[in-house]
N, C-alpha and C positions, 0 to 999 in steps of 0.2 A: 641103689645108693647113689647119692649125688656127690660129686667131687667138689670140695671147697678150695678156693685159691685165696691165700691171704693177700689183702691189698693194703698197703701202708696208708695210714690216715694223713700223715704229713708228706705231701708230695714234693716239698722243697728239698728234702734230703735225697731224693732219688736223682741219681746222676746218670747221664746218658753214656752208654757203653759204646765204644768204637770198634775195638778189635780184641779178640781173646777175652772178652768180658772185662776189659780194662778201660778206664776213662783216658781222655787225651792227656791229662796231667800225668797219670801213671805211666802211659806209654812213653812220654817225653823223659821222665825221670829214669825209668828202666833202660831206655835207649842211651841216655847219657852215661849211666852207670856201666853199661856194656861197652861203650866206646872208650871208656877210661880203663875199665877192669880187664878186658881181654888182652890188650897190648901189655899191660903190666904182668899178666900171667905169663906170657910168652917171654918177656924180658927176665923175669925171675926164674923161669924154667931153665934157662941157660946156665944157671948156677949149678944145676944137677939135681936139686931137691924139689920134686914135683909137689909134695905135700906142703912145703914152705910156700911154693908159688901159689898154690890154691888158697891157702890161708891169707896170703897177702892180697890176692885178688878179692877175696870176700871182704876183707877189712876195708879196702878201697871202695867197693861197690855198695857196702852196707848203708852209708849215709844217703846215697842217691835212692836206694829202695825205701829208706825210712822217710825221706822227703816226699816220695810218691804215695806212700800208704797212710801215714799218720795224719789224722785230723781230729781236733778237739773243739767242740762247740761250734762246728762249721768253719773253723779257721785252720788253714794248712800250717805245717811246721815252720816254714820261713816267717810267717806272720807272728807266730808265737815267739820265735827266737828274736825277732826284731823288737817286739814289745818287752821281752826280758832284758835285752841289752839296753834299751832306752831307760827302763825303770831302774836297773842296777848301776849303770855306768854313766849315762849321759845326764839324766836329771839330778838335781841336788838331793842328798839323802834326807835332809830335814826341810819340810815345807811348812813354815809357820802359817798359822791362820791369820789372815789379814782381812780387815773390812774397810769400807769406805767411810771414813769419819766425817760425816756431813757437818758436825758441830765445829770441827777444826777448820773446814773450808769457810764457814760463816765467820769465824773469828779472824781468820786472815783477811777476808773481804772487809770487815769492819775496821781492822787496823789500817788497811790501805785507804779506805775512805777518810779516816781520821787524819792520816798523813797528808792526803790531798787538801783537806780542809785547813790544816795547819799551814801548809805551804801558801795556799791562796790567801789566808788571813794575814800571814806575815808579809806578803807582798803588798797588800792594801795598807798595812801599817807604816811601811817605809815612806819617809818623806822624800820628795823629789829633790835630790842634791845636785851634784854636778851632772851635766849631760854627757853621756858617753859618745865619743867620736866614732863614727863608722870606720871600719878598716877599709883601706884603699888597696886596690889590686895594682900591681905594677911597682915601679921603683920610684922613690922619692929622692929629690936632689937635696943639697944642703939647706936650702931655705924652707923645706917642707912641702914644696909644691910637687905635683906629680910630674915626673920626667917622661919624656918620650922614650919608649923602650928601644927604639931603633937608633938612637943618638948617643951611644956610649954612656948612658945613665946620667948625663949632665944637662941634657936639654939642648946642647949645642951640636950642630951638624959637623961632621968631619973630624 
């Protein structure tokens, strides 16, 4: 009789095991749980109730174990929790359907072109009336001539 070994067809789901048949992720999560849970056990044991200390240690270590072991659709628990928080609390509840209304864009463009044509046409229709005087920089004296800015605004030195 020949012995058959089942080989998984999808090799992307196969994780490399490091120690004690656990992945790196699981080792890190279990180690973090132990680093937090064991000192809590000894602190709670000082109260005198060992079973209460053991239950407290398990309650504190359980989330770390869950983070290490749980995986759904190839996503670890923290990714799922992040997506849940984003969907429930960060993004708006109602997301209305919006489209790009190309007709409205064309209408705005035609109105802008009509306004430009109206402005240009009205400028051509104006008759040349009085000529506008250019604005002068600096100070003017009482006669309307430009004064020297270094001479007390009157054009006279001193």
